[in-house]
Each structure stands twice: as structure tokens, then as C-alpha cells.
C-alpha positions, -999 to 999 in steps of 0.1 A, spaced: -39 -93 -78 -73 -78 -86 -91 -109 -74 -85 -142 -56 -85 -160 -89 -55 -142 -104 -20 -156 -103 2 -145 -75 34 -155 -92 56 -125 -103 61 -121 -140 99 -120 -138 125 -114 -111 159 -99 -118 192 -96 -100 210 -63 -96 241 -50 -78 235 -52 -41 212 -82 -46 180 -63 -49 155 -70 -77 135 -40 -90 104 -43 -111 86 -23 -138 51 -23 -152 47 -41 -186 22 -14 -196 50 12 -194 76 -12 -207 63 -32 -237 94 -55 -237 92 -63 -200 113 -93 -191 144 -82 -211 178 -86 -194 190 -58 -172 227 -49 -169 242 -47 -134 236 -13 -118 211 -2 -144 184 1 -118 202 25 -95 182 55 -109 150 36 -115 128 59 -96 140 88 -118 139 71 -153 128 35 -148 160 21 -163 156 -11 -183 124 -33 -187 116 -59 -160 84 -75 -146 61 -64 -118 45 -79 -87 12 -61 -90 7 -41 -121 -10 -7 -124 -40 -25 -140 -43 -49 -111 -41 -20 -86 -68 -1 -105 -91 -31 -105 -86 -36 -68 -94 1 -61 -126 -1 -83 -138 -30 -62 -130 -13 -29 -147 19 -41 -179 -1 -48 -178 -17 -14 -172 16 4 -199 34 -15 -224 7 -6 -215 9 31 -206 46 37 -224 68 11 -251 79 36 -227 84 66 -206 114 56 -175 97 69 -141 111 80 -114 94 59 -82 92 79 -52 86 55 -21 72 70 10 88 55 33 85 38 28 51 22 -9 54 14 -8 87 -4 -12 73 -39 -37 47 -29 -58 72 -10 -58 98 -38 -69 72 -63 -95 57 -40 -112 89 -27 -116 102 -63 -139 72 -69 -160 78 -38 -189 99 -51 -204 110 -18 -197 136 9 -166 129 31 -139 147 50 -102 140 47 -78 139 76 -41 127 77 -19 110 102 18 107 95 36 77 110 69 58 108 77 23 119 101 10 93 138 16 90 151 -1 58 135 -35 56 128 -39 93 99 -27 115 112 -9 145 83 -21 166 77 15 177 51 37 160 63 73 157 35 97 149 46 129 133 14 145 120 -20 145 139 -56 152 130 -68 187 125 -104 181 133 -126 162 157 -138 126 150 -160 122 180 -195 110 170 -183 106 133 -180 75 111 -143 70 105 -126 51 77 -88 45 81 -69 41 48 -35 25 48 -12 11 21 -4 -23 37 -13 -43 68 20 -62 73 25 -70 110 -8 -52 116 10 -34 144 7 2 130 -29 0 119 -39 -17 151 -23 10 172 -39 37 150 -73 21 155 -68 20 192 -58 57 192 -88 67 171 -112 47 191 -101 67 222 -114 98 204 -150 85 205 -160 79 168 -195 66 161 -179 38 141 -145 29 127 -136 8 97 -102 0 81 -92 -2 44 -58 -13 30 -47 -18 -5 -25 -47 6 -29 -72 35 -1 -96 42 -12 -132 44 -4 -142 80 -18 -171 101 -9 -154 133 -24 -120 126 -46 -108 154 -61 -79 135 -84 -81 106 -88 -53 80 -124 -46 70 -117 -37 33 -87 -53 15 -77 -47 -21 -50 -74 -26 -40 -103 -4 -2 -101 -6 22 -130 -1 56 -126 17 82 -103 3 93 -67 6 72 -46 -17 80 -12 -32 63 13 -54 28 30 -56 36 47 -23 56 19 -7 92 27 0 127 15 9 143 42 29 121 69 13 129 57 -23 107 41 -50 74 55 -38 67 71 -72 66 39 -92 31 34 -107 30 -3 -98 41 -25 -69 74 -43 -73 91 -70 -52 126 -68 -37 143 -102 -37 173 -114 -17 202 -127 -37 207 -164 -40 223 -179 -9 213 -149 13 
């Protein structure tokens, strides 16, 4: 959703072999909502297969990024921040976001992994570290989604230990959780429960290249 007033109901869910529903952007598929034959979505990330609905469309994502860029510009334009991008999931979001930030900044990258399939391992594995210092700098951490908040919370703790002047967090998606102990400073979309794929989000390293965010659904009776 681009704002709180937009509907959070998915346009259309489909069932496919294996019980997983994949979704496609109506802008790319004018006849979105048409029936999908079983197994047609196996190669979706390569050719998109048949036409289905979406959870968050490319247009909704763009609107959320425009709003975030305005907020970040108002707060950070005079601070020459270090933008720390958490890989791999946020690569699309970060690329689109920073191109809308018309002020000096530096980019750094951290590569992390905490998900295996649909489940979080509970252990954050860091595979790529910063190349420059952040001590005394104003830092903005950019991530794709704050789900359990574990990964971004651990990242913030690590970066704080490096002595930045200030530290802010920005996520395209934040899961709606009553028990969350961590609050993201800048949020594009407040997401409801469900396993999301596309626009950088993956399932076992697949589906990242979709230009929208889709929802994977469990089969009936699961």
C-alpha cells in the first residue's frame, strides 16, 4: 500500500502445484486475474507465466518510495549520511530510493542471511562487511522488510558499537506485530501477515527479480 488509506486486500490469489500462489503486476499483465493452469508458474521469474494479481503493485511501491524520499530529504539532506544497504533483499528498494535522494551521501553494504525457505533461522549470518568507517557519521540503515525485527535490530546494535553520530532505519515493509520490540524510523508500507516475494524478496534465492511484491499462500487445509 502507498498509504494507510489504501486497501490491504490482495487483488486475486491463485493455487498452483505445490500449494504456492504466485502473483503478477496488473500493469505488466493487463488481463490480471485470469485462470492459471497448474504448474504454469514454475518459470515465473524467467517469463512471468500467466496473469494473476499482486499484493503490492509496482505503482504502490513507487508511491511509497516517493514518500520516503521526501521524509529522508527533509531529515538528512544537510548531514552527508552513510547509507548502509542490507543485502540481498533490499537491493532493488535501495537502488530506487537513493536515486531519489538529491543530496550528498555515501553507500555501504552489509550482506546477511537469516532465512532458510520460509523460516527464520534465528541466527544472523554476516557475509559482507563495511568497507569504510562510520564513526562520527550519520548513518541510515536501509532494509527490505522488518519482519521479526531480529536482523535489523542486531544490525543496529552492531553499527552503534562503531560509534556513529546518529543512526536511523528505513524499511520498505514493516510487518504489523503487537509484540515487536523494535520500531523502524521510516516505513514505506505496513504489511500484514503472509510470506512475501518479489522486488528483492526471495524464497530460497528465487523471485527477487519480480517488479512487484507478491504473496505466497498455503493451500486450503494446510
